[in-house]
Backbone of each chain as nested JSON, in Angstrom:
{
  "chains": [
    {"id": "A", "residues": [
      {"number": 1, "name": "UNK", "atoms": {"N": [0.888, -1.001, 0.08], "CA": [-0.155, -0.228, 0.029], "C": [0.818, 1.138, -0.114]}},
      {"number": 2, "name": "UNK", "atoms": {"N": [0.586, 2.132, -0.996], "CA": [1.226, 3.538, -0.596], "C": [1.296, 4.111, 0.288]}},
      {"number": 3, "name": "UNK", "atoms": {"N": [2.579, 4.466, 1.21], "CA": [2.59, 4.878, 2.633], "C": [2.106, 6.152, 2.577]}},
      {"number": 4, "name": "UNK", "atoms": {"N": [1.921, 6.955, 1.78], "CA": [1.259, 8.437, 1.686], "C": [-0.256, 8.155, 2.248]}},
      {"number": 5, "name": "UNK", "atoms": {"N": [-0.793, 7.072, 1.33], "CA": [-2.238, 6.922, 1.784], "C": [-2.235, 6.442, 3.275]}},
      {"number": 6, "name": "UNK", "atoms": {"N": [-1.294, 5.827, 3.55], "CA": [-1.352, 5.038, 4.72], "C": [-1.321, 6.064, 6.147]}},
      {"number": 7, "name": "UNK", "atoms": {"N": [-0.503, 7.347, 5.834], "CA": [0.269, 8.087, 6.484], "C": [-1.093, 9.131, 6.594]}},
      {"number": 8, "name": "UNK", "atoms": {"N": [-1.659, 9.581, 5.527], "CA": [-2.878, 10.395, 5.401], "C": [-4.012, 9.878, 6.23]}},
      {"number": 9, "name": "UNK", "atoms": {"N": [-4.14, 8.672, 5.983], "CA": [-5.396, 8.173, 7.2], "C": [-4.76, 8.186, 8.558]}},
      {"number": 10, "name": "UNK", "atoms": {"N": [-3.69, 7.901, 9.139], "CA": [-3.281, 8.192, 10.415], "C": [-3.658, 9.576, 10.92]}},
      {"number": 11, "name": "UNK", "atoms": {"N": [-2.943, 10.615, 9.715], "CA": [-3.119, 11.875, 10.158], "C": [-4.468, 12.508, 10.441]}},
      {"number": 12, "name": "UNK", "atoms": {"N": [-5.129, 12.099, 9.584], "CA": [-6.723, 12.49, 9.294], "C": [-7.317, 12.001, 10.661]}},
      {"number": 13, "name": "UNK", "atoms": {"N": [-7.024, 10.786, 11.141], "CA": [-7.543, 9.891, 12.064], "C": [-7.058, 10.689, 13.426]}},
      {"number": 14, "name": "UNK", "atoms": {"N": [-5.61, 10.89, 13.674], "CA": [-5.517, 11.712, 14.804], "C": [-5.869, 13.14, 14.811]}},
      {"number": 15, "name": "UNK", "atoms": {"N": [-6.116, 13.74, 13.872], "CA": [-6.921, 15.073, 13.987], "C": [-8.257, 14.981, 14.256]}},
      {"number": 16, "name": "UNK", "atoms": {"N": [-8.993, 13.936, 13.912], "CA": [-10.46, 13.692, 14.327], "C": [-10.664, 13.263, 15.808]}},
      {"number": 17, "name": "UNK", "atoms": {"N": [-9.814, 12.432, 16.234], "CA": [-9.875, 12.343, 17.701], "C": [-9.299, 13.172, 18.66]}},
      {"number": 18, "name": "UNK", "atoms": {"N": [-8.595, 14.026, 17.993], "CA": [-7.906, 14.948, 19.255], "C": [-8.839, 16.223, 19.284]}},
      {"number": 19, "name": "UNK", "atoms": {"N": [-9.603, 16.197, 18.186], "CA": [-10.257, 17.916, 17.905], "C": [-11.623, 17.555, 18.552]}},
      {"number": 20, "name": "UNK", "atoms": {"N": [-11.992, 16.05, 18.432], "CA": [-13.658, 15.876, 18.851], "C": [-13.744, 16.194, 20.609]}},
      {"number": 21, "name": "UNK", "atoms": {"N": [-12.944, 16.165, 21.197], "CA": [-13.092, 16.311, 22.399], "C": [-13.556, 18.003, 22.536]}},
      {"number": 22, "name": "UNK", "atoms": {"N": [-13.055, 18.592, 21.842], "CA": [-13.334, 20.246, 21.991], "C": [-14.852, 20.472, 21.922]}},
      {"number": 23, "name": "UNK", "atoms": {"N": [-15.764, 20.072, 21.035], "CA": [-17.189, 20.239, 21.176], "C": [-17.803, 19.789, 22.453]}},
      {"number": 24, "name": "UNK", "atoms": {"N": [-17.29, 18.556, 22.985], "CA": [-17.78, 18.183, 23.919], "C": [-17.245, 19.007, 25.373]}},
      {"number": 25, "name": "UNK", "atoms": {"N": [-16.129, 19.457, 25.282], "CA": [-15.909, 20.611, 26.381], "C": [-16.555, 21.728, 26.532]}},
      {"number": 26, "name": "UNK", "atoms": {"N": [-16.847, 22.414, 25.115], "CA": [-17.753, 23.456, 25.077], "C": [-18.816, 23.299, 25.687]}},
      {"number": 27, "name": "UNK", "atoms": {"N": [-19.415, 22.429, 24.982], "CA": [-20.94, 21.662, 25.519], "C": [-20.92, 21.466, 27.06]}},
      {"number": 28, "name": "UNK", "atoms": {"N": [-20.041, 20.832, 27.658], "CA": [-20.014, 20.703, 29.056], "C": [-20.066, 21.834, 30.031]}},
      {"number": 29, "name": "UNK", "atoms": {"N": [-18.946, 22.706, 29.332], "CA": [-18.829, 24.037, 30.013], "C": [-20.132, 24.949, 29.965]}},
      {"number": 30, "name": "UNK", "atoms": {"N": [-20.535, 25.123, 28.78], "CA": [-21.894, 25.832, 28.447], "C": [-23.241, 25.309, 29.491]}},
      {"number": 31, "name": "UNK", "atoms": {"N": [-23.283, 24.272, 29.284], "CA": [-24.617, 23.582, 29.827], "C": [-24.702, 23.029, 31.274]}},
      {"number": 32, "name": "UNK", "atoms": {"N": [-23.152, 22.677, 31.805], "CA": [-23.107, 21.92, 32.907], "C": [-23.856, 20.741, 32.869]}},
      {"number": 33, "name": "UNK", "atoms": {"N": [-24.358, 20.183, 31.776], "CA": [-25.058, 19.038, 31.721], "C": [-24.134, 17.765, 31.822]}},
      {"number": 34, "name": "UNK", "atoms": {"N": [-23.932, 17.09, 32.917], "CA": [-23.304, 16.119, 32.87], "C": [-23.727, 14.832, 33.08]}},
      {"number": 35, "name": "UNK", "atoms": {"N": [-25.072, 14.68, 33.036], "CA": [-25.989, 13.546, 34.031], "C": [-25.481, 12.4, 32.856]}},
      {"number": 36, "name": "UNK", "atoms": {"N": [-25.576, 12.578, 31.538], "CA": [-25.338, 11.444, 30.808], "C": [-23.843, 10.755, 30.758]}},
      {"number": 37, "name": "UNK", "atoms": {"N": [-23.028, 11.728, 31.039], "CA": [-21.361, 11.392, 30.889], "C": [-20.953, 10.622, 32.188]}},
      {"number": 38, "name": "UNK", "atoms": {"N": [-20.045, 9.658, 31.784], "CA": [-19.625, 8.622, 32.579], "C": [-18.496, 8.98, 33.278]}},
      {"number": 39, "name": "UNK", "atoms": {"N": [-18.626, 8.97, 34.467], "CA": [-17.293, 9.369, 35.616], "C": [-15.984, 8.219, 35.294]}},
      {"number": 40, "name": "UNK", "atoms": {"N": [-16.681, 7.231, 35.294], "CA": [-15.708, 5.974, 34.912], "C": [-15.07, 6.273, 33.616]}},
      {"number": 41, "name": "UNK", "atoms": {"N": [-15.742, 6.783, 32.8], "CA": [-15.002, 6.72, 31.183], "C": [-14.123, 7.734, 31.382]}},
      {"number": 42, "name": "UNK", "atoms": {"N": [-14.551, 9.166, 31.971], "CA": [-13.579, 9.993, 31.782], "C": [-12.279, 10.073, 32.849]}},
      {"number": 43, "name": "UNK", "atoms": {"N": [-12.497, 9.328, 33.751], "CA": [-11.375, 8.708, 34.806], "C": [-10.289, 8.085, 34.109]}},
      {"number": 44, "name": "UNK", "atoms": {"N": [-11.029, 7.19, 33.659], "CA": [-9.905, 5.937, 33.054], "C": [-9.41, 6.908, 31.563]}},
      {"number": 45, "name": "UNK", "atoms": {"N": [-10.066, 7.632, 30.879], "CA": [-9.724, 8.354, 29.481], "C": [-8.63, 9.276, 29.76]}},
      {"number": 46, "name": "UNK", "atoms": {"N": [-8.91, 10.023, 30.854], "CA": [-7.783, 11.237, 31.095], "C": [-6.5, 10.32, 31.927]}},
      {"number": 47, "name": "UNK", "atoms": {"N": [-6.661, 9.21, 32.684], "CA": [-5.659, 8.883, 33.055], "C": [-4.828, 7.984, 31.752]}},
      {"number": 48, "name": "UNK", "atoms": {"N": [-5.368, 7.532, 30.738], "CA": [-4.851, 6.862, 29.698], "C": [-4.278, 7.868, 28.664]}},
      {"number": 49, "name": "UNK", "atoms": {"N": [-4.59, 8.949, 28.651], "CA": [-4.189, 10.42, 28.156], "C": [-2.863, 10.793, 28.571]}},
      {"number": 50, "name": "UNK", "atoms": {"N": [-2.907, 10.873, 29.853], "CA": [-1.856, 11.342, 30.629], "C": [-0.527, 10.232, 30.543]}},
      {"number": 51, "name": "UNK", "atoms": {"N": [-0.684, 8.975, 30.281], "CA": [-0.115, 8.085, 30.225], "C": [0.549, 7.83, 28.721]}},
      {"number": 52, "name": "UNK", "atoms": {"N": [-0.41, 8.419, 27.608], "CA": [0.218, 8.255, 26.11], "C": [0.982, 9.427, 26.417]}},
      {"number": 53, "name": "UNK", "atoms": {"N": [0.589, 10.776, 27.074], "CA": [1.625, 11.679, 26.94], "C": [3.137, 11.535, 27.481]}},
      {"number": 54, "name": "UNK", "atoms": {"N": [2.991, 10.813, 28.608], "CA": [4.327, 9.906, 29.324], "C": [4.917, 9.433, 28.14]}},
      {"number": 55, "name": "UNK", "atoms": {"N": [4.196, 8.35, 27.387], "CA": [4.916, 7.394, 26.336], "C": [5.366, 8.342, 25.25]}},
      {"number": 56, "name": "UNK", "atoms": {"N": [4.493, 9.554, 24.76], "CA": [5.136, 10.165, 23.857], "C": [6.387, 11.182, 24.512]}},
      {"number": 57, "name": "UNK", "atoms": {"N": [6.588, 11.787, 25.365], "CA": [7.628, 12.376, 25.972], "C": [8.924, 11.334, 25.978]}},
      {"number": 58, "name": "UNK", "atoms": {"N": [8.639, 9.952, 26.541], "CA": [9.779, 9.155, 26.597], "C": [10.291, 8.723, 25.526]}},
      {"number": 59, "name": "UNK", "atoms": {"N": [9.298, 8.472, 24.328], "CA": [9.825, 8.033, 23.232], "C": [9.975, 9.087, 22.283]}},
      {"number": 60, "name": "UNK", "atoms": {"N": [10.259, 10.436, 22.737], "CA": [10.351, 11.51, 21.852], "C": [9.779, 11.47, 20.552]}},
      {"number": 61, "name": "UNK", "atoms": {"N": [8.556, 11.054, 20.627], "CA": [7.421, 11.283, 19.521], "C": [6.613, 12.462, 19.628]}},
      {"number": 62, "name": "UNK", "atoms": {"N": [7.084, 13.207, 18.73], "CA": [6.52, 14.757, 18.904], "C": [4.787, 14.577, 18.415]}},
      {"number": 63, "name": "UNK", "atoms": {"N": [4.395, 14.002, 17.634], "CA": [2.983, 13.991, 17.223], "C": [2.201, 13.434, 18.588]}},
      {"number": 64, "name": "UNK", "atoms": {"N": [2.512, 12.205, 18.803], "CA": [1.829, 11.563, 20.156], "C": [1.607, 12.384, 21.416]}},
      {"number": 65, "name": "UNK", "atoms": {"N": [3.106, 13.377, 21.498], "CA": [3.29, 14.192, 22.868], "C": [2.192, 15.062, 22.55]}},
      {"number": 66, "name": "UNK", "atoms": {"N": [2.063, 15.938, 21.535], "CA": [1.269, 17.057, 21.312], "C": [-0.083, 16.498, 21.06]}},
      {"number": 67, "name": "UNK", "atoms": {"N": [-0.627, 15.68, 20.57], "CA": [-1.934, 15.204, 20.519], "C": [-2.486, 15.241, 21.636]}},
      {"number": 68, "name": "UNK", "atoms": {"N": [-1.777, 14.164, 22.626], "CA": [-2.321, 13.863, 23.878], "C": [-2.324, 15.052, 24.794]}},
      {"number": 69, "name": "UNK", "atoms": {"N": [-1.444, 16.133, 24.595], "CA": [-1.455, 17.158, 25.511], "C": [-2.748, 18.085, 25.129]}},
      {"number": 70, "name": "UNK", "atoms": {"N": [-3.003, 18.095, 23.82], "CA": [-4.355, 18.749, 23.853], "C": [-5.475, 17.886, 24.248]}},
      {"number": 71, "name": "UNK", "atoms": {"N": [-5.37, 16.601, 23.954], "CA": [-6.513, 15.873, 24.632], "C": [-6.686, 15.777, 25.939]}},
      {"number": 72, "name": "UNK", "atoms": {"N": [-5.666, 15.996, 26.664], "CA": [-5.551, 15.793, 27.999], "C": [-6.263, 17.083, 28.878]}},
      {"number": 73, "name": "UNK", "atoms": {"N": [-6.074, 18.424, 28.147], "CA": [-6.644, 19.347, 28.337], "C": [-8.26, 19.135, 28.481]}},
      {"number": 74, "name": "UNK", "atoms": {"N": [-8.758, 19.149, 27.241], "CA": [-9.918, 18.893, 26.905], "C": [-10.748, 17.861, 27.876]}},
      {"number": 75, "name": "UNK", "atoms": {"N": [-10.269, 16.52, 27.898], "CA": [-10.533, 15.552, 29.042], "C": [-10.536, 15.943, 30.312]}},
      {"number": 76, "name": "UNK", "atoms": {"N": [-9.745, 16.707, 30.716], "CA": [-9.283, 17.269, 32.059], "C": [-10.619, 18.139, 32.476]}},
      {"number": 77, "name": "UNK", "atoms": {"N": [-10.626, 19.019, 31.496], "CA": [-11.896, 19.907, 31.691], "C": [-13.361, 18.951, 31.894]}},
      {"number": 78, "name": "UNK", "atoms": {"N": [-13.406, 18.243, 30.942], "CA": [-14.981, 17.525, 31.053], "C": [-14.677, 16.813, 32.462]}},
      {"number": 79, "name": "UNK", "atoms": {"N": [-13.836, 16.081, 32.969], "CA": [-13.924, 15.457, 34.131], "C": [-13.959, 15.999, 35.25]}},
      {"number": 80, "name": "UNK", "atoms": {"N": [-13.323, 17.69, 35.261], "CA": [-13.49, 18.52, 36.431], "C": [-15.042, 18.683, 36.339]}},
      {"number": 81, "name": "UNK", "atoms": {"N": [-15.769, 19.207, 35.278], "CA": [-16.997, 19.61, 35.374], "C": [-17.975, 18.293, 35.918]}},
      {"number": 82, "name": "UNK", "atoms": {"N": [-17.682, 17.173, 35.327], "CA": [-18.629, 15.823, 35.704], "C": [-17.984, 15.682, 37.59]}},
      {"number": 83, "name": "UNK", "atoms": {"N": [-17.089, 15.869, 37.946], "CA": [-17.136, 15.865, 39.309], "C": [-17.574, 17.105, 39.948]}},
      {"number": 84, "name": "UNK", "atoms": {"N": [-17.563, 18.224, 39.514], "CA": [-18.24, 19.311, 40.159], "C": [-19.524, 19.365, 40.242]}},
      {"number": 85, "name": "UNK", "atoms": {"N": [-20.289, 18.928, 38.91], "CA": [-21.6, 19.132, 38.761], "C": [-22.231, 17.613, 38.665]}},
      {"number": 86, "name": "UNK", "atoms": {"N": [-21.666, 16.82, 39.379], "CA": [-22.239, 15.399, 39.65], "C": [-23.606, 15.431, 40.274]}},
      {"number": 87, "name": "UNK", "atoms": {"N": [-24.29, 14.53, 39.628], "CA": [-25.848, 14.326, 40.165], "C": [-25.846, 13.885, 41.503]}},
      {"number": 88, "name": "UNK", "atoms": {"N": [-26.616, 15.073, 42.619], "CA": [-26.408, 14.672, 43.883], "C": [-27.829, 13.779, 44.442]}}
    ]},
    {"id": "B", "residues": [
      {"number": 1, "name": "UNK", "atoms": {"N": [16.243, 6.797, 28.287], "CA": [14.918, 5.949, 29.085], "C": [14.93, 4.178, 28.77]}},
      {"number": 2, "name": "UNK", "atoms": {"N": [14.761, 3.696, 29.788], "CA": [14.578, 2.073, 29.575], "C": [13.285, 1.81, 28.835]}},
      {"number": 3, "name": "UNK", "atoms": {"N": [13.633, 1.422, 27.767], "CA": [12.532, 0.891, 26.532], "C": [11.368, 0.137, 27.182]}},
      {"number": 4, "name": "UNK", "atoms": {"N": [11.457, -0.545, 28.447], "CA": [10.385, -1.424, 28.972], "C": [9.613, -0.443, 29.918]}},
      {"number": 5, "name": "UNK", "atoms": {"N": [10.104, 0.607, 30.522], "CA": [9.151, 1.598, 30.912], "C": [8.612, 2.391, 29.867]}},
      {"number": 6, "name": "UNK", "atoms": {"N": [8.979, 2.615, 29.02], "CA": [8.267, 3.459, 27.658], "C": [7.232, 2.453, 27.279]}},
      {"number": 7, "name": "UNK", "atoms": {"N": [7.505, 1.243, 26.965], "CA": [6.359, 0.377, 26.47], "C": [5.428, 0.031, 27.503]}},
      {"number": 8, "name": "UNK", "atoms": {"N": [5.711, -0.087, 28.641], "CA": [4.846, -0.291, 29.418], "C": [3.946, 1.116, 29.735]}},
      {"number": 9, "name": "UNK", "atoms": {"N": [4.024, 2.259, 29.487], "CA": [3.649, 3.231, 29.627], "C": [2.503, 3.608, 28.565]}},
      {"number": 10, "name": "UNK", "atoms": {"N": [3.127, 3.17, 27.14], "CA": [2.113, 3.058, 26.407], "C": [1.187, 1.884, 26.235]}},
      {"number": 11, "name": "UNK", "atoms": {"N": [1.461, 0.677, 26.606], "CA": [0.403, -0.086, 26.976], "C": [-0.746, 0.015, 27.665]}},
      {"number": 12, "name": "UNK", "atoms": {"N": [-0.188, 0.551, 28.885], "CA": [-0.759, 0.705, 30.022], "C": [-1.803, 1.994, 29.521]}},
      {"number": 13, "name": "UNK", "atoms": {"N": [-1.624, 3.094, 28.697], "CA": [-2.366, 4.109, 28.304], "C": [-3.09, 3.491, 27.123]}},
      {"number": 14, "name": "UNK", "atoms": {"N": [-2.817, 2.62, 26.272], "CA": [-3.797, 2.249, 25.226], "C": [-4.955, 1.398, 25.908]}},
      {"number": 15, "name": "UNK", "atoms": {"N": [-4.528, 0.635, 27.092], "CA": [-5.608, -0.201, 27.766], "C": [-6.749, 0.86, 28.239]}},
      {"number": 16, "name": "UNK", "atoms": {"N": [-6.223, 1.65, 28.843], "CA": [-7.174, 2.8, 29.608], "C": [-7.778, 3.463, 28.376]}},
      {"number": 17, "name": "UNK", "atoms": {"N": [-7.422, 3.961, 27.778], "CA": [-8.297, 4.791, 26.44], "C": [-9.137, 3.729, 25.811]}},
      {"number": 18, "name": "UNK", "atoms": {"N": [-8.706, 2.623, 25.484], "CA": [-9.811, 1.547, 24.879], "C": [-10.631, 1.289, 25.698]}},
      {"number": 19, "name": "UNK", "atoms": {"N": [-10.535, 0.853, 26.983], "CA": [-11.531, 0.154, 27.995], "C": [-12.551, 1.462, 28.591]}},
      {"number": 20, "name": "UNK", "atoms": {"N": [-11.872, 2.543, 28.388], "CA": [-12.845, 4.002, 28.656], "C": [-14.313, 3.789, 28.191]}},
      {"number": 21, "name": "UNK", "atoms": {"N": [-14.25, 3.662, 26.725], "CA": [-15.587, 3.891, 26.327], "C": [-16.429, 2.794, 26.86]}},
      {"number": 22, "name": "UNK", "atoms": {"N": [-16.168, 1.64, 27.435], "CA": [-17.001, 0.726, 27.804], "C": [-17.855, 0.962, 29.087]}},
      {"number": 23, "name": "UNK", "atoms": {"N": [-17.443, 1.683, 29.86], "CA": [-18.737, 2.77, 30.947], "C": [-19.425, 3.295, 30.482]}},
      {"number": 24, "name": "UNK", "atoms": {"N": [-19.151, 4.178, 29.386], "CA": [-20.139, 5.116, 28.843], "C": [-20.991, 4.36, 27.884]}},
      {"number": 25, "name": "UNK", "atoms": {"N": [-20.739, 3.235, 27.111], "CA": [-21.407, 2.943, 26.226], "C": [-22.574, 2.159, 27.292]}},
      {"number": 26, "name": "UNK", "atoms": {"N": [-22.134, 1.257, 28.369], "CA": [-23.105, 0.638, 29.272], "C": [-23.812, 1.635, 29.868]}},
      {"number": 27, "name": "UNK", "atoms": {"N": [-23.391, 2.554, 30.257], "CA": [-24.547, 3.987, 30.839], "C": [-25.437, 4.258, 30.057]}},
      {"number": 28, "name": "UNK", "atoms": {"N": [-25.159, 4.823, 28.539], "CA": [-26.031, 4.979, 27.773], "C": [-26.851, 4.141, 27.334]}},
      {"number": 29, "name": "UNK", "atoms": {"N": [-26.65, 3.019, 27.429], "CA": [-27.304, 1.907, 26.758], "C": [-28.641, 1.812, 27.94]}},
      {"number": 30, "name": "UNK", "atoms": {"N": [-27.986, 1.966, 29.142], "CA": [-28.999, 1.601, 30.499], "C": [-29.848, 2.825, 30.557]}},
      {"number": 31, "name": "UNK", "atoms": {"N": [-29.129, 3.987, 30.816], "CA": [-29.977, 5.122, 31.062], "C": [-30.704, 6.033, 29.793]}},
      {"number": 32, "name": "UNK", "atoms": {"N": [-30.069, 5.602, 28.379], "CA": [-30.678, 6.55, 27.613], "C": [-30.512, 7.883, 27.512]}},
      {"number": 33, "name": "UNK", "atoms": {"N": [-29.616, 8.446, 28.594], "CA": [-29.745, 9.602, 29.064], "C": [-28.419, 10.282, 28.157]}},
      {"number": 34, "name": "UNK", "atoms": {"N": [-28.753, 10.973, 26.946], "CA": [-27.423, 11.642, 25.864], "C": [-27.812, 12.837, 26.132]}},
      {"number": 35, "name": "UNK", "atoms": {"N": [-28.223, 13.882, 27.113], "CA": [-28.525, 15.16, 26.658], "C": [-27.141, 15.479, 26.85]}},
      {"number": 36, "name": "UNK", "atoms": {"N": [-26.266, 15.2, 27.673], "CA": [-25.094, 15.894, 28.181], "C": [-23.843, 15.501, 27.081]}},
      {"number": 37, "name": "UNK", "atoms": {"N": [-24.453, 14.677, 25.971], "CA": [-23.345, 14.205, 25.35], "C": [-23.33, 14.833, 24.099]}},
      {"number": 38, "name": "UNK", "atoms": {"N": [-22.143, 15.308, 23.487], "CA": [-22.069, 16.047, 22.32], "C": [-22.096, 15.046, 20.95]}},
      {"number": 39, "name": "UNK", "atoms": {"N": [-22.98, 15.647, 20.216], "CA": [-23.31, 14.881, 19.1], "C": [-21.771, 15.017, 18.121]}},
      {"number": 40, "name": "UNK", "atoms": {"N": [-21.465, 16.225, 17.944], "CA": [-20.204, 16.56, 17.214], "C": [-19.026, 15.676, 17.674]}},
      {"number": 41, "name": "UNK", "atoms": {"N": [-18.94, 15.513, 19.022], "CA": [-17.792, 14.823, 19.356], "C": [-17.991, 13.494, 19.082]}},
      {"number": 42, "name": "UNK", "atoms": {"N": [-18.953, 12.758, 19.193], "CA": [-19.091, 11.325, 18.874], "C": [-19.141, 11.057, 17.486]}},
      {"number": 43, "name": "UNK", "atoms": {"N": [-19.339, 11.804, 16.685], "CA": [-19.461, 12.068, 14.892], "C": [-17.829, 11.885, 14.91]}},
      {"number": 44, "name": "UNK", "atoms": {"N": [-17.227, 13.189, 15.199], "CA": [-16.063, 13.098, 14.825], "C": [-15.02, 12.053, 15.522]}},
      {"number": 45, "name": "UNK", "atoms": {"N": [-15.251, 11.507, 16.785], "CA": [-14.777, 10.609, 17.439], "C": [-14.644, 9.312, 16.59]}},
      {"number": 46, "name": "UNK", "atoms": {"N": [-15.919, 8.973, 16.147], "CA": [-16.317, 7.729, 15.764], "C": [-15.564, 7.646, 14.024]}},
      {"number": 47, "name": "UNK", "atoms": {"N": [-15.631, 8.756, 13.437], "CA": [-15.007, 8.85, 12.172], "C": [-13.125, 8.827, 12.26]}},
      {"number": 48, "name": "UNK", "atoms": {"N": [-12.845, 9.275, 13.273], "CA": [-11.52, 9.282, 13.836], "C": [-10.954, 7.744, 13.951]}},
      {"number": 49, "name": "UNK", "atoms": {"N": [-11.772, 7.155, 14.988], "CA": [-11.505, 5.783, 15.186], "C": [-11.742, 4.658, 14.07]}},
      {"number": 50, "name": "UNK", "atoms": {"N": [-12.459, 5.037, 12.635], "CA": [-12.486, 4.44, 11.673], "C": [-11.224, 4.394, 10.953]}},
      {"number": 51, "name": "UNK", "atoms": {"N": [-10.739, 5.727, 11.029], "CA": [-9.632, 5.999, 10.278], "C": [-8.28, 5.616, 10.885]}},
      {"number": 52, "name": "UNK", "atoms": {"N": [-8.055, 5.269, 12.186], "CA": [-7.317, 4.984, 13.177], "C": [-7.205, 3.036, 12.536]}},
      {"number": 53, "name": "UNK", "atoms": {"N": [-8.659, 2.85, 12.361], "CA": [-8.506, 1.159, 11.986], "C": [-7.846, 1.14, 10.717]}},
      {"number": 54, "name": "UNK", "atoms": {"N": [-8.155, 1.871, 9.528], "CA": [-7.793, 1.895, 8.521], "C": [-6.426, 2.204, 8.309]}},
      {"number": 55, "name": "UNK", "atoms": {"N": [-5.648, 3.009, 9.354], "CA": [-4.334, 3.062, 9.372], "C": [-3.546, 1.693, 10.021]}},
      {"number": 56, "name": "UNK", "atoms": {"N": [-4.316, 1.246, 10.891], "CA": [-3.783, 0.129, 11.355], "C": [-3.447, -0.927, 10.592]}},
      {"number": 57, "name": "UNK", "atoms": {"N": [-4.638, -1.392, 9.608], "CA": [-4.743, -2.291, 8.692], "C": [-3.841, -2.192, 7.739]}},
      {"number": 58, "name": "UNK", "atoms": {"N": [-3.74, -0.834, 6.987], "CA": [-2.713, -0.74, 6.019], "C": [-1.389, -0.579, 6.456]}},
      {"number": 59, "name": "UNK", "atoms": {"N": [-1.141, -0.3, 7.631], "CA": [0.168, -0.217, 8.3], "C": [0.537, -1.823, 8.933]}},
      {"number": 60, "name": "UNK", "atoms": {"N": [-0.194, -2.589, 8.9], "CA": [-0.265, -3.826, 9.552], "C": [0.222, -3.865, 10.859]}},
      {"number": 61, "name": "UNK", "atoms": {"N": [-0.278, -3.048, 11.415], "CA": [-0.193, -2.757, 13.017], "C": [-1.275, -3.308, 13.83]}},
      {"number": 62, "name": "UNK", "atoms": {"N": [-1.117, -4.588, 14.492], "CA": [-2.004, -5.41, 15.23], "C": [-2.66, -4.651, 16.234]}},
      {"number": 63, "name": "UNK", "atoms": {"N": [-1.676, -4.162, 17.264], "CA": [-2.086, -3.543, 18.401], "C": [-3.207, -2.123, 18.161]}},
      {"number": 64, "name": "UNK", "atoms": {"N": [-2.464, -1.246, 16.868], "CA": [-3.642, -0.478, 16.72], "C": [-4.958, -0.68, 16.138]}},
      {"number": 65, "name": "UNK", "atoms": {"N": [-4.796, -1.699, 15.307], "CA": [-6.108, -2.492, 14.329], "C": [-7.0, -2.781, 15.584]}},
      {"number": 66, "name": "UNK", "atoms": {"N": [-6.444, -3.741, 16.573], "CA": [-7.345, -4.193, 17.593], "C": [-8.028, -3.193, 18.479]}},
      {"number": 67, "name": "UNK", "atoms": {"N": [-7.128, -2.4, 18.877], "CA": [-7.707, -1.193, 20.09], "C": [-8.644, -0.423, 19.405]}},
      {"number": 68, "name": "UNK", "atoms": {"N": [-8.505, -0.088, 18.161], "CA": [-9.541, 0.745, 17.383], "C": [-10.706, 0.005, 16.822]}},
      {"number": 69, "name": "UNK", "atoms": {"N": [-10.573, -1.074, 16.625], "CA": [-11.786, -2.194, 16.274], "C": [-12.897, -2.098, 17.428]}},
      {"number": 70, "name": "UNK", "atoms": {"N": [-12.043, -2.32, 18.979], "CA": [-12.931, -2.321, 19.971], "C": [-13.667, -1.24, 20.165]}},
      {"number": 71, "name": "UNK", "atoms": {"N": [-12.749, -0.098, 20.138], "CA": [-13.068, 1.198, 20.622], "C": [-14.233, 1.787, 19.397]}},
      {"number": 72, "name": "UNK", "atoms": {"N": [-14.252, 1.279, 18.198], "CA": [-15.076, 1.449, 17.112], "C": [-16.507, 1.34, 17.296]}},
      {"number": 73, "name": "UNK", "atoms": {"N": [-16.642, 0.059, 18.056], "CA": [-17.766, -0.774, 18.483], "C": [-18.458, 0.089, 19.573]}},
      {"number": 74, "name": "UNK", "atoms": {"N": [-17.752, 0.455, 20.562], "CA": [-18.269, 1.39, 21.782], "C": [-18.786, 2.797, 21.276]}},
      {"number": 75, "name": "UNK", "atoms": {"N": [-17.774, 3.525, 20.796], "CA": [-18.111, 4.809, 20.225], "C": [-19.086, 4.582, 19.313]}},
      {"number": 76, "name": "UNK", "atoms": {"N": [-19.408, 3.465, 18.141], "CA": [-20.68, 3.395, 17.432], "C": [-21.833, 3.409, 18.234]}},
      {"number": 77, "name": "UNK", "atoms": {"N": [-21.694, 2.638, 19.183], "CA": [-22.97, 2.012, 19.881], "C": [-23.215, 3.658, 20.552]}},
      {"number": 78, "name": "UNK", "atoms": {"N": [-22.627, 4.427, 21.07], "CA": [-22.961, 5.867, 21.786], "C": [-23.269, 6.87, 20.976]}},
      {"number": 79, "name": "UNK", "atoms": {"N": [-22.897, 6.68, 19.604], "CA": [-23.261, 7.754, 18.872], "C": [-24.749, 7.051, 18.08]}},
      {"number": 80, "name": "UNK", "atoms": {"N": [-24.857, 6.003, 18.09], "CA": [-26.24, 5.484, 17.544], "C": [-27.43, 5.919, 18.706]}},
      {"number": 81, "name": "UNK", "atoms": {"N": [-27.098, 5.759, 19.977], "CA": [-27.843, 6.07, 20.967], "C": [-28.027, 7.784, 21.159]}},
      {"number": 82, "name": "UNK", "atoms": {"N": [-27.009, 8.354, 20.849], "CA": [-27.089, 10.003, 20.728], "C": [-28.182, 10.394, 19.67]}},
      {"number": 83, "name": "UNK", "atoms": {"N": [-28.044, 9.701, 18.404], "CA": [-28.838, 10.369, 17.411], "C": [-30.315, 9.716, 17.516]}},
      {"number": 84, "name": "UNK", "atoms": {"N": [-30.188, 8.522, 18.015], "CA": [-31.811, 7.985, 18.549], "C": [-32.505, 8.666, 19.517]}},
      {"number": 85, "name": "UNK", "atoms": {"N": [-31.831, 8.884, 20.762], "CA": [-32.627, 9.609, 21.501], "C": [-32.123, 10.931, 21.78]}},
      {"number": 86, "name": "UNK", "atoms": {"N": [-31.994, 11.617, 20.697], "CA": [-31.525, 12.94, 20.625], "C": [-32.549, 13.816, 21.393]}},
      {"number": 87, "name": "UNK", "atoms": {"N": [-32.437, 15.119, 22.003], "CA": [-33.223, 15.893, 22.729], "C": [-34.279, 16.514, 21.513]}},
      {"number": 88, "name": "UNK", "atoms": {"N": [-35.396, 16.325, 21.666], "CA": [-36.404, 16.891, 20.603], "C": [-36.774, 18.26, 20.713]}}
    ]}
  ]
}
């Protein structure tokens, strides 16, 4: 397979999955509606993103480091709001 | 840096981010409460995961292929419920 197609697929994938958490963070900040959001998901996901960041730094992989630093900010915001506005 | 530590961080990260969508899918199926979930996020994320899967297959990368096949199922379920039980 043409490596350009493979790399283009990977780059497009990385952009989509990284950027995807921005509209969720914006929605959560605006509405403070976190009832449908899973605390377990964002706890695990934020922890996982933190370790992807560690992996990116340790392996000197700039795209992995950058993408996960961005995702960590968005996921961290959603997790913070989920904990703060948890259904009582 | 010890490559075992680097790989262990990456493996742990991959497990966390892959498994994290399971509790969200279970919660969404059980409660059908999708009001706080962003349609834009799951549309972009599911598309991104599909392209990660394509990237994994094209680059013959088994861990990437497997992790994203699993995530695609969970993300697809959440997206399906978000569209089906959208706030009217």
